[in-house]
N, C-alpha and C positions, 0 to 999 in steps of 0.2 A: 237717793237722798237718805240722810241719816237724821233722825229727830231724837233729841235728848232733852232731859229735864235739868235745868240749871238752877242750883240752890246755893250758889257761892255767896259768901259774906259780902254785903254791900251791893248786891244786885237789886236794881230798882224796879224790875218788872214784877207783876203780880205773882204770888206764890203759885207754882204749878204751871207757869207759862212755858210753852214749848218753843224752843229756839232752833231754827233750821241750821244744820251743819252741812257743809259742802265737802266734796272730795277734792284734794289738791292735785294740780297738774305740775309736773316737774320735767326738766329737760332730761331726756333719756340718752340722746346721742346727737352729734353734730358732724356733718360731712359736707363735702363739696369744695373745701378750701385746701388747695395743695400747698400754697406758700403765700403768706402775707407780704406785701411790698415793702414793709417797714424794716425788716431784719434780713441781713445777708445770710445765706445758707452756709453751713459748715459740714465738712465730712466727719462722720461719727467714728470711723475706725481707720487704722493705718493701711488697710488694704484698699480703701476707697470704694467699698461696695455700698455703704449706707450714707445717706445725706440727711441732715437734720434741718428742718425748716420751721418757721413760725407760722402756725395756722390759727391766726387770731389769738385767742387766750391760751391755746395749748401748743405743744411741740409735736411735730409729726416726723417720724423717722421713716425714710423711704428707701426701698431697695431699688437702686438706680437701674440695674440691668433688667429686672423683672417688671419694673414699673408699678409696684404695689406697695401699700403702706405696711411697713414692718412692725412699727410700734407707735402707739399714741400716748403721749405724756400729758395727762389732764390734771391741772391743779385742783385742789379741794375747793368746793363751793364756798362762797361767802354769805354772810347774813343778808346782805342787800341783794344777792342774786347775780350781780354783774361782776364778772371777773375781768380785770384789765387785760388789754391786748399786749402781746410780747412785741417789744420794739428793737431789742438787740440780743444777739446770741454770741457766746464765746465758748470755745472748748479748750480745756487745759491740755497742753502738749503731752502726748504719749499717755493719755489717761481717758477714762470713760466719764469724767466729770464735765458737765455742761452747765454754764450759767446763762440764765434768761432774765434780761431786764424788762420791766413792764412799764406801762404808760403811767402808772401811779407812783413811780419812783422805787418800787420794791425790786429785789433781785432774788430769784429762786435758783437753788443749786439742785441739779438732777444727776442721778447715777444711771447711765444708760444700760448698765448690765442687768439691773433688776427693775428699772423704771420707777424708782422711788425718789422722793424729795423730802428731806427732813430739815432743811435749812432755808430760812427766809430772812433776807437781809433788808433792812429798811434804813436808808440814809439820805434819800432825796425827796424833795417836795413835789417834783414834777417828773416828766418822762425821762427815762434813762436813754441817753443818746450816744454813749461811748462805753465800751466794755472790752477788757483785755486781760488775759492772764500773763504772768511772767514766765520765763523759760522753764522754771521748775514746777510751776503750777501751785505754788504755796501762797502767792499774792494775787489779788484781783483788784484792778482799778476800774472805777465807774465814774462817768461824767454825765451830767444832766442838763436839762434846760434851765435849771436853777443856778447855773454858772459854777456849781461846786464840783470838786473832784474828791472822791473818797477812796482811800486805800483800805482794802479788807484783807484780814488774815484768814485764809480759807481753812487752815488746820484748826485754829482756835475758834472759828466761826464768829468773828467779831471785827469791828472796825478799828483801824489803827490811827488814822488821822484824817482830817478834812482840810483840803487845800483850797484857799480862796484867792482869786486874782483875776480871773477872766471876767470881762464885762458883758459877755453875751454867752449864748449856748456853747457848751463844750461839745465839739464834734468828733474828736478822736483822741486816743491816748495810747502810748506804747512805752514799755520798760526798755531801758538801755543798760546793759550790764557794764559795770565799770572795769571788769577784768574777766578773762575767759573762765568759764565754768569747768574746772578741771576734774574735781572728784566729788562735787556736791558737799564739800566740807561746811560745817556750820560753826566755825570758830568765832565768827563775828557775833557780837552781842546783839546787834540790831537785826530786826526781821527783814529789812531791805537788803542786807548783805552787801552794802556798798553800791547798790544800783541807783540809777537815775530814772526819772520819769519825764517824758516829753509829751505835752498836750498841745492841742490847737483848738481854736474856736472861731465863731462867727465874728469875733471882734478883730479879726485879721492879725492875730498874734499867735506866735508859737512860744511856749514857756517851758523852760527846763527846771525841774524841781530836784533838790537834793533831799532824798528821803531820810537821811540820817538826822538832818537838822530841821526838816519839814519847812524849808524856805525855797522861794523862787530865786534861783541863782542866775538865770539868763532869760532875757526876753527879746525876741526877734519880731519886729513890727514893720518891716520894710516891704511887705508883700503888696500892699495897696489893694487887696481884695480879700474876701472872706476865705479862711482856711477850712477846708472840709474834710480832709483825711491826710494821714501820714503813716509811714511804716519804716522800720529799720531792717536792713538785711540780716540774715542769720549770723554773719560774722561781726555784727555790731560795728561796722566800718562806715556805712553810708546811710543817711536818712533822706527820704523823699517826701515832699509836701505837695499836695494837690490843692489848688485854689480855684476861685470862681472864674478866673480868666483863663487864657489859653496856655499859661506857663506851668511847667512842672519843675519845682525847685529841688536842687540836690545839695546836701550838706555833708561835710566830712565830720565823723564822730571822733572826738578826741585825737584829731590829727591822723587817724587811720584811713581816711578816705583815699589818700594817694599811695597807700602801702601796696606793694606788688607781691607781698608774701602770701603763702597759702592760707594761713589762719587769720590774718588780719591783725595780729598782736605781736608786739616786739618783746624781746627778752627783758627790756627794762620794766615793762608792765608786770611781768612775773616777779621780778626782783622787788618791785614796789609792793606787790601784794604780800610777798614774804616778809618784807619789812614791816608792813602793817600788822601782820600776825605776830611778829616778834615784839612790836611795840605793845600790842594788846596783851600778850603774855606777860610782858614786864609790868604793865599797869595792873594786871590781875594780882601780881605778887606784892604790889604796894598795899599799904594799910588803907581800908575803905574810908572815904571821907577826908583823906589827907589833902593838903594843898597841892602836892605834886600831882595827884590824880586829877584834881580839878583843872590845874594848868594844862596837863596833857590832854584832857578832854577838849578844852577850849582850842588848843592848838590843832587837834584833829578836826574839829568842826571848821576851823578857819581854812585848813587845807582842803577839806572836802568841798566847801562852798567855792573856794578858788578854782578847784578842778572842774566843778560843775558849771561855773560861769564861763569857761572856755570850752565847753563840750562840743558845741556845733560851730563849724566854720563854713561859710557859704562857698559853694563851688560853681555857682551860676545856675542857669536854668535852660531848659529845652522847651521849644514850642511844640504843643501837641497838634495832631492832625485834626481832631475834633475840637471845635471851639466851645462846646457846651461845658457847663460847670462840672467839675470833678465831684464824684460822690464817694468812691472807694479807691484806695491805693493799697496794694498788697504785693509782697514778694512771695515767690514760691519757697518751698522748704529748703532748697539748696541755694537760693539767691541767684539763680541763673536767669530767671525771667521776672519781670515786673509787670503787673497788671494794673491798668488804670480804667476804671468804669465811670462813665459820664451819665448825666441825667437824660441823654438822648438815647440812641439805639446802637451804641458802640461800646465795645470793650477793647481798649488798645493794649497790645502785648509788646513790651519792650524787652530787648535782649541786653543783659548786663555783660559788658565786655570783660574778659579775663585779663590777667596781668600781662600775658604775652601780647594781646591785641593792643592794650593801652601803651605798652612800651613801644610797639611799632608805630603807633600814631604819634607819640612824642618824638621819636627819631625822625619820622617823616616831616613833622612840623619844623624841627630844628634844621633839617636839610633844606627845606624850602626857604627858611629865613636866611640861611647862609648864602644860598643862591641869589636871593633878592638883594642881600647886602653887597655881594660881588657885583651885581648888575648896577647897583646905585653907586658903587665905588666909595662906600662908607667903611673905612678901615680903622676908625678910632677904637682904641682898646676898651674905653668905658662903655661905649654903645654896644660893643660886641658882648661884653659880660652881661649887660642888662638884657639883651635879646636872648642870650643863652639861658639866663635865669627864667625869663618868661616862657621859653619853649619847654621847660621842664615842669611847668605847673599844669596839673590836670584840670580840665574844664568839665562841665556837666555833659556836654556833647561827647566827650571822650569816654564817659562811664556808661551811658545808656543809649540805645539806638532802637528806633521803631522797627519791629520785625513783622507784625501782623495786626489786623484789625478784625475783630469779630462783630458782625452786624446782624442784629436780630430784627424780626418783623415788628415786635412791640418794644416799648421803651424798657431799658434795663433798670433794675433796682438793686443789683448786687451780684457778686460772683465769689467763687472760691476755687483755689487751685487744688487739683486732686493730688493725693499723696504719691510719692515717687514709686510706690509698689505697683500702681496702676500702669505705669509705662513699661514695666519689665515684660509684660505679656503682650505688648503692642509694639512690634518692631517698626521702627521708623517714626513713631509718634513722639514728639518732643514735649507737648503741652496738652493737658486735659483740663478743661474749665467747666464748672457748673455755674451757669448764668441764670439769675432770677429775673423774670420779666414781670411787668405789671398786669399781664394777661392771665394771672393765676397759673403760672407754669414755670418749670425749671428745665432748662435745656442744657445738655452736656455737649460741648464742642471739643473737637480734637484738631490739633495743629501738628502736621508732620514736617519733616525736613524737606527742603526743596529737592534734594537729590535722592529722597527715599532711602536714606542710609539705614544703618542697623540700630539707630536710636542712641548711639553713643555720642555724648556731647563733646568729647575730646577729639573726635575724628569726623571727617566728612564736612559737608558744607555747613556754614553757620546760618544760612538763610532759611526762612520758614515758608512753607507752602500756604496756599489759601485755606483758611479754616473751614471745616466741614462739621455739620450738626450730626452727631452720632446717635443720640437718643434724646427723648424728652418725657418729662412727667407732666402730662396734660389731660389724660383720659378721665381722671377722677374729679374733674371740676369744670365749671363753665368759665369761658373766657371773659364774660361780662356779668352784669346784674342778672339775678334770677327774677324774671318778671311774671311768671305764671307757674302754677303747680296744680296737679289734679291727681286724685287717687282712683284706682280702678274700683269697680263695684264690690269686689271682695277684699279690698284694701291690701292686696298682695303686691301691687305695682304702683310706683310713683313716677310720674312724668313731669319734667320741668322744662321750661322754655327760656331761652336767652337770645343774645344778639344774632348768633349764626349757628345755632344748633339746638336740637332736642335731645335730652338725655333720659334714659330709662334707668330707674333705681330700684333696689330692694329696700323698702323702708325699714325692715327689721334689722338689717345688717349695715346699711349705708353703702353697699357696694354698687358700682356703676355697671349695669349689664351691657348697655350698648349706647352708642352715640350716633345720631342721624343728622345730616346736614339739612338746614332749613333756613327760612327767612327770619326776620326779627319777630319772634313770637310774643304776643301780648296777652293771649288767653288760650286756654286749651280745655277740651271736653272729651271724655271717653264715649265711645259708641257702646251700645248694648252688647254685653258679652265680655267687655274689657280687653279686647284684642286690638282694636283700632282706636286712634285718636285723631281729632281734627284740630288744627292750630290756626288761630286767627293772627295775621301778621300786621306789621305796621304799614306795609304796602297795600293792604286791602285784600289780600289773597286768603283763601282757605286751603290749607295744605293737609292732605290725608296721609297717615302713616300706619303701617303694620308694626305694632310694638313688638310682637314676638319675633318677627323676622328682621326687624330693624330696617325696613325698606320703605321707600317713598312710593305711594300709589298715585296713579294718574287720575283717580276719581275725584280729585279736589276741584275747586273753582278758582282759577288764577285771578280773575277779575270780578270777584264777588262784590267788592265795594270799591268806591273811588277814593276812600279815605281809610285811615287806620281803623282796624277792628278792635274796639276797646273792650268788648265783653261778649260772652256767649253763655247761654243757658240751655240745658237739655229739657225737652218736653217730658212730662211725667209718664206718658204712655210709651216712651221709648221710640216713637216714630221719627223723631228728628230733633232739631235744635233751632234756637233763635239767636241772631247776631245783632249787635249794636255797633254802629260805626260813626266816624266823624263826618261822613257824607250826609248826615241828617236822615238816615233811613234805618228801619228795623226790618230785617228780612228773615223769613221762615224757610228752612231747608229740611228736607226729609232724606232718610237713608234708603238707598235703592241698590239693587244688584244689577250689574251690567256684564255682558259676555265679552270676554277679551280673548282674542286669538293669539296663539303662540306658535312659533315655528319650531318643529322638532329637529332631530338630527337628520342630515341629508344622507340618504343611502347612496345616491349617485347624482350626476349632474342634472338629470331630467325629473326625478321624483323627489318629493319633499313632503314630510308628514306635517300636518297642521293640527294643533290641539286647541280646544275651546274650554275656557274655565270662567267661572263667575267671580267677579271682584266687586267689593264694596265701593260705592261712589255716592256723591252728594248731588242733589238736584234742587233747584230753587222752586219754591211753591208760591209765595206771595210776599208783598212788601207793604210796610206801613211807613208813610212819609211823615216826618216830623219837621217842626219849625226851627229847631236848634240841633247842634251836635248831640248825639246820644253817647253818654259816658258809661252806662252800665244797664244791664237788662236782667230780669228775673221772672220766672213763671211760678205761680203758687203750686204747692204740691198736689192740690186737688185739681189742677189744670183749668181753673175757671178764669183766673185773672193774669194779665200781663202787666208788669210794671217796668218803667224806664226812668232813668235820671237824665236830665237835660242840662245844657250849658247855661240856661237862664235861671239856675238855682232852684228849680222845681223838680218834683217827681210826678209823673202822670201814670194813672192806672187805667187799663183798657180791659174789656172782655176779650178773652183769648180766642173765642170762636168767631165772633163777628167783628172784632177790633173796634167796637164802639167805645167812646170815651165814658169813663166811670167816675174817677176821682182825680183831683189835682191837689198835691201836697205842697203847701208853701211853708217856709220857715227858715231854711238855710240861707245864710248871708253870702255864701260862696257855693259854687257848684258841688253837688253830691257826687263824689268820685266812685262810690260803691254802695250797694244795698243788698239785703237778703231778706227772705221770708221764712218764718218759723214753720215747723212741720205740720201744725194744725191750721195753717193758712190764716191765722188771726192777727199776727203782728208782723209789721215790716220795720226793719231797722236800717237807717241810712247814715253813712259817714261822709263828711264833706271836707273841703279844703279850709273850712272855718274852724276846724279842730273839734267839732261837736259831733255827737251821735244823737240822732232823734229817733224815738220809738213811736210808731204810728199804728193806729187801729185800722184794719182794712174794712171794717163794717161801715164806718162813716167818714173815714179819712181824718180823724182828729189826732192831734199830736199829744201822746200821753206824757212825754217828758223829753226835755232837751238836756243832754249831759255833756259837760266839758270833759272830753275823753283823753286827748293827747296834747302834747306841746307843739305838735305840727300837724300837717294834714293827715286825715284818716284814709288809708289806702285800700283796706280790705276788711270785709265783715263776713262772718260765718256763724250761723246758729248751730248749736249742738242738737243733733237729731232727737226728736220727741221731747224737747224741753224748750223753755224760754230763756235759756242761757246762751250767751253769744261770746265770741272772741273777736277782737279787733286788732288790726296792725296799723302802725303809723310811721310817718317819716322821722319820728323821734326815736326810732329803733326799739320801741317797746311793744310788747304784746300784752293785751289786757283781757281779763275774764270778767263778764258782767252778768248780773241778774236783771233781765228786762222786765220782770214783774215788780221787783222792789226798787228798781232804778238805782242800783248802787254797784260800785266796783267790788269785785271779789278778790282778784289776784292781779298782780303785775309781774309778768314774766320777763325778766331782763336777761338777755343773752346776745342779741344782735349788736354789732358795733357800728352799724349804719342803718339807713332807712330800710324798714321791712315792707316789701312790695306786695307779697301775696301770702295766702294761707289756704290750706285744704283740710277739711274735716273728714274723719273716718266715718264709715256708715253707722257704726255703733257708738261713736262719740268717745271712744277710749283713747284716742290720740289725735294730735294736731300737728300738721307739718307747715312750717313757715320758711320763706326765702326772702332774700333782700339784696341790698346794694353791696354788702360785704361778701357776696357770693357764697355764703354759708346756707346750708339747708339744715334746719333744726327740727327735731322730733320731740314733742312734748307729750308725755304719757300721763294718763290718769292713774293716780295711786290709790291705795286703801286708807291713806291718812286723812281723817276728817279735820276740818278747821272751821272756826266761827268768824264771822265778819268783824265783830268788835275786837276779838283777839288779834286778828290780822291787821286792823287799823293801829292798835297799840304797838304791834311788832314793827310796822312801817315807821311809826313815830320814833321808836327807839333806834332804829337803824339810821334815820335822818339825824337824830341827835348825836349819834356816834360819828357819822360822817361829817356833821356840820361844825365840829369843834375847830375853832379858828377859821371858819369859812367866811364867805362874803355875805352881802345882804341878800342875795338870791337864796342861799341856803337858809338864812334866818326866816325868810318869807315862807319857804316850803315847810320848815319845821312848825312855824306858827299855824299854817293852814292845816297841817296834819293834827296838831293839838286841838284846833277848833272842831275838826271832824270827829276826833275821839270824844271830846266833851259833848258834842251834839248826840253822838250815838248813845251815851250814857243817860 
């Protein structure tokens, strides 16, 4: 503690009064999140060795082959403490520039070479839902839930225009070049360089925008379902739209969809481009502001809008194999394959037919029609010409064909095609995909040719073999919520529990040491010495693990309880621990050593060596029967009292040695989900589903204070050792710091993006570890920076005023409440 004498002007306290100052806790590191399910991953380099994923508020760059984190891009902290989560990622072609769209509508540009970010673009009022660079990387388009589309100039770091027209969320956007990019010339005066923009949204419409005039030139609304994603092939010849139904719509771009040429552009397009340049040069020679220049500009705008209005021509649709809604549609960098990811467990890979195959299909179709006409004896010339004309028209089924389906164990949330350089070192492999799942993992799948050829797309079979999972990024995080956490006695090891595994971490670096298969862990306690842990599961079992060896020990109790084990507490003397369960019992267990026999190496068939070793195990001692489900349990540090919280909204205190009833604590309107006892065994703090924290005295069981703590249920409470300060976690995703003597909040630590389920306090109180529904594990360290409660209240008020500009009534209520608190403090 730091005490200081405040004599600031306007201070109303008596002269010479001592005001307590506290030391601030700040987030030191966050780990455990491999990839957030909101943003699709992207490859960070042309060799395909690195993958960029969104890890809540930061970007994580992973080495796919080694399975380790290569780089972490952390945005600067904000005054309010909460940094918005990343919702979209886009990488500029052939560049180290990456754009990250956030949930608050901002876009941050990162340089992957040095890991710096100097540009923050703000143009949306809500979450960014679409993000894409153009082919040169000079323009960036963003779409949001606010139905707006914004075009950004990346070089000038400014917005160019805002396009309004969609009636619902913009889901995807892509630039379509009007002419082939030959030399990167910048003779055109407009930043768009004659390009078009195609966007889609949940309003079941696809819109084509002319960027020179900033007008919507074409609207397609015949889909009958929400449009969720679209993409154009590298030749800018065909555009594919994925909708909420089972159809995949294909469009021809500027009449080039049926072109069988190699580059997808005709000579007339080049001539037209040259003509535009000549016209532009001629205009530049005219006197500025002349009538001729104005007339020429209007004519160019009219021609540009007319060309954009006929940009997309429907080619039909193909029915997908998976009937789930489409989430992402992307071509690979050569346009050979098309990937379609759904909200289910599938990523469909379509093969785009080349000109030779499409020509064969047209000839085959014409032959079948001629044979059918001869069979029907219809020889009229008019009918024959019509049928010949129909046989020469390409359909969507002539363009794409389903080649393979990647099916994952968890639901897919995005994917990315690996660069072409990855395939050169993999003979026979045609496609490499990085698939994002909602289980906090990124899997890399490989698809080889059916004939195991040499990997050349121009030779060998066109069929693809069954996809195989080559590698996965999954060791550095839990597959589900982090439900329990515990620190070893020396604070050197952290153990966390989740749905199907226990992970051992180094809290100082955030690296995962090992992973152990287990049941659904709800609570965890270290054994004396810090080498073993016991985990209480949802099935009622007590599982024992050797943390150093990463092994499961047979000394646990599989049928310890008939219901879920909601809480555990170690006995102060280190002899055992106490468990609380939904089967209405509180059980005492003690640590014992049992002899285990092991078979050695067999020297021959008749003799065999047998070794005996001692192994830690758990044995049941006694049981305390309760009338209701027990939600949490705690033992006072002096070992005299045992406290439990019950489903009937009460807490009961017993003598630990005789288990006789001592106190009953009434006051919570809903069950107390957690509680803890201070180091001096004088105070008990409980947090309940009624969002309140109550501070009780253990001498007489009186309630010292009831505090409205969180906006949702309080899930965990921990006292700071040798103090009356405590930390609380809640379902409102916040972590709060309290003074239980003055009954006032000290700090609000914003960092989690979902419910915070558990917390663990270090033995010296110098750091706190929290885990939650967002699968993130955050370490909050105590700093040397002192702060005062009144100044912190004013700081919170100022941050609410800044965030509440133009807000709703809830923001006004929060600002008014903060103002009243600040006035009361004065």
